[in-house]
C-alpha positions as CSV (number, residue, x, y, z in Angstrom):
1,X,30.0,24.1,12.4
2,X,26.3,22.8,13.3
3,X,23.4,25.4,14.1
4,X,22.5,26.4,17.7
5,X,19.6,24.9,19.5
6,X,16.8,27.5,19.2
7,X,13.3,27.4,21.0
8,X,10.1,26.4,19.4
9,X,6.5,25.8,20.4
10,X,5.0,22.5,20.9
11,X,1.0,22.0,21.1
12,X,-0.4,20.5,24.0
13,X,-3.2,18.3,22.0
14,X,-4.0,15.0,22.9
15,X,-3.7,14.0,19.6
16,X,-0.2,15.3,19.0
17,X,1.4,13.7,22.1
18,X,-0.2,10.7,20.7
19,X,1.7,11.0,17.3
20,X,4.6,11.7,19.5
21,X,4.9,9.1,22.0
22,X,4.1,6.4,19.3
23,X,6.6,8.1,17.1
24,X,9.2,8.3,20.2
25,X,8.1,4.5,20.7
26,X,9.2,3.3,17.4
27,X,12.7,5.2,17.3
28,X,13.3,3.9,20.7
29,X,12.6,0.4,19.6
30,X,14.8,0.8,16.8
31,X,17.5,2.4,18.7
32,X,17.9,-0.8,21.3
33,X,18.1,-3.2,18.5
34,X,20.9,-1.1,17.2
35,X,22.3,-0.6,20.9
36,X,22.6,-4.8,21.0
37,X,24.9,-5.6,17.9
38,X,28.3,-3.7,16.8
39,X,27.3,-2.9,13.5
40,X,26.3,0.7,13.0
41,X,24.6,0.0,9.6
42,X,22.3,-3.3,10.4
43,X,19.7,-0.7,11.0
44,X,20.8,1.6,8.0
45,X,21.8,4.5,10.9
46,X,24.2,4.2,14.4
47,X,22.1,3.3,17.4
48,X,23.1,6.9,18.4
49,X,21.4,8.9,15.5
50,X,18.0,6.5,16.5
51,X,18.4,7.2,20.3
52,X,19.0,11.1,19.7
53,X,16.0,11.2,17.8
54,X,13.8,9.2,20.2
55,X,14.9,11.4,23.0
56,X,13.5,14.4,21.5
57,X,10.8,13.2,19.9
58,X,9.7,11.5,23.4
59,X,10.6,14.8,25.0
60,X,7.7,16.7,23.2
61,X,4.5,14.6,24.7
62,X,2.9,16.1,27.3
63,X,-0.1,14.9,29.5
64,X,-1.2,18.4,29.9
65,X,-3.9,18.9,27.1
66,X,-5.6,21.8,28.0
67,X,-6.2,24.0,24.2
68,X,-5.0,27.1,25.9
69,X,-1.3,25.7,26.6
70,X,1.4,25.6,24.7
71,X,4.9,24.2,25.4
72,X,8.5,25.8,24.7
73,X,11.3,23.5,24.3
74,X,14.7,24.2,23.4
75,X,15.4,22.0,20.1
76,X,19.1,21.2,19.8
77,X,20.2,21.0,16.0
78,X,22.1,17.7,16.6
79,X,18.7,16.1,17.3
80,X,16.6,17.7,14.8
81,X,18.9,16.2,12.3
82,X,18.9,13.0,13.8
83,X,15.2,12.8,13.4
84,X,15.1,14.0,9.9
85,X,17.9,11.0,9.2
86,X,15.5,8.4,10.7
87,X,12.7,9.8,8.6
88,X,14.6,9.4,5.6
89,X,15.9,5.7,6.8
90,X,11.8,4.6,7.2
91,X,10.9,6.5,4.0
92,X,13.4,4.1,2.3
93,X,12.2,0.5,3.8
94,X,8.3,2.1,3.3
95,X,9.2,2.8,-0.4
96,X,10.3,-0.5,-1.0
97,X,7.4,-1.8,-3.2
98,X,9.4,-3.5,-5.0
99,X,11.4,-5.5,-2.3
100,X,13.8,-4.1,0.3
101,X,17.4,-3.5,-0.7
102,X,20.1,-5.6,1.4
103,X,20.8,-2.3,3.5
104,X,17.3,-2.0,4.8
105,X,15.9,-5.3,5.3
106,X,17.0,-6.3,9.0
107,X,15.1,-2.5,9.7
108,X,12.2,-3.6,7.4
109,X,12.0,-7.1,9.3
110,X,11.9,-5.2,13.0
111,X,9.4,-2.4,12.1
112,X,7.4,-5.2,10.6
113,X,7.4,-7.1,14.2
114,X,7.6,-4.2,16.4
115,X,4.2,-2.1,14.5
116,X,2.4,-5.7,14.2
117,X,3.2,-7.1,17.7
118,X,2.9,-3.9,19.6
119,X,1.3,-0.9,18.2
120,X,-1.2,-2.4,15.6
121,X,-0.5,0.4,12.8
122,X,1.5,0.4,9.6
123,X,4.9,2.1,8.7
124,X,3.0,4.5,6.6
125,X,1.1,5.8,9.5
126,X,4.1,5.9,11.8
127,X,5.7,8.3,8.9
128,X,2.4,10.4,8.9
129,X,2.6,10.7,12.5
130,X,6.9,11.7,12.2
131,X,5.8,14.1,9.7
132,X,3.4,16.0,12.0
133,X,6.1,16.4,14.5
134,X,8.4,17.4,12.2
135,X,5.9,20.1,11.2
136,X,5.8,21.6,14.3
137,X,9.6,21.2,15.2
138,X,10.4,23.1,12.2
139,X,7.7,25.2,12.3
140,X,9.3,28.9,11.9
141,X,7.2,31.8,11.5
142,X,7.3,35.2,12.9
143,X,4.1,34.8,14.8
144,X,5.8,31.5,16.9
145,X,8.9,33.7,17.0
146,X,6.8,36.7,18.6
147,X,4.9,34.1,20.8
148,X,7.8,32.7,22.2
149,X,9.4,35.9,23.1
150,X,6.0,37.2,24.8
151,X,6.0,33.7,26.7
152,X,9.5,33.8,28.0
153,X,9.8,37.8,28.4
154,X,6.2,38.0,30.2
155,X,4.1,35.0,30.7
156,X,1.8,36.4,32.5
157,X,0.6,39.3,29.9
158,X,-2.2,37.5,28.0
159,X,-3.7,40.4,25.6
160,X,-4.8,40.5,22.4
161,X,-1.6,40.5,20.3
162,X,-0.7,37.7,22.2
163,X,-3.9,36.1,21.6
164,X,-4.0,37.0,17.7
165,X,-0.6,35.5,17.1
166,X,-1.8,32.3,19.5
167,X,-4.5,31.6,17.0
168,X,-2.2,31.8,13.9
169,X,0.7,29.3,15.3
170,X,-2.7,26.9,15.7
171,X,-3.6,27.9,11.9
172,X,0.0,27.0,10.8
173,X,-0.4,23.5,12.8
174,X,-3.6,22.6,11.6
175,X,-2.6,23.3,8.0
176,X,0.5,21.1,8.6
177,X,-2.0,18.2,10.0
178,X,-1.6,18.7,13.4
179,X,-4.4,18.0,15.6
180,X,-4.8,21.3,17.8
181,X,-7.7,23.5,19.4
182,X,-9.8,26.1,17.9
183,X,-8.3,29.7,17.9
184,X,-9.0,31.5,21.1
185,X,-12.3,33.9,21.2
186,X,-11.8,37.1,22.9
């Protein structure tokens, strides 16, 4: 039995959205390539796994980059599992310094072409961006839960406790390498 969906907080920074968009586009590219063939192992994982991960990460990006904003999202457990599976596949390809194994060769070739031609980046940079995305999606601290509860129950109340809680969440994100704004000043 899988775990239920859970709410998460997402930053609204430009850098965060850039990371999420890059990762989503790469995952979507692999999902599209995998969907065109009838072999669920050619790109290490089935097309549906790549697609679920791409959709979740793509839903994280925002166009509102005001520092005082955070976004709440319901995180489906199956989609987070898909993101972790895709990360494992990408790390497997990136860690193959001694040569790509037969199971990863098609994925490595696709990623090499995609990243060189369309994104002017490398796989290690995509994995680093994915790690920052996962740091936010998996953040589970009491401050984040308190802030989520405050946002849901009384979004108009922005008292000192809410600001302090928000600062705690921002600090945790920054420690994980996620670019976000400075703490609120009272």
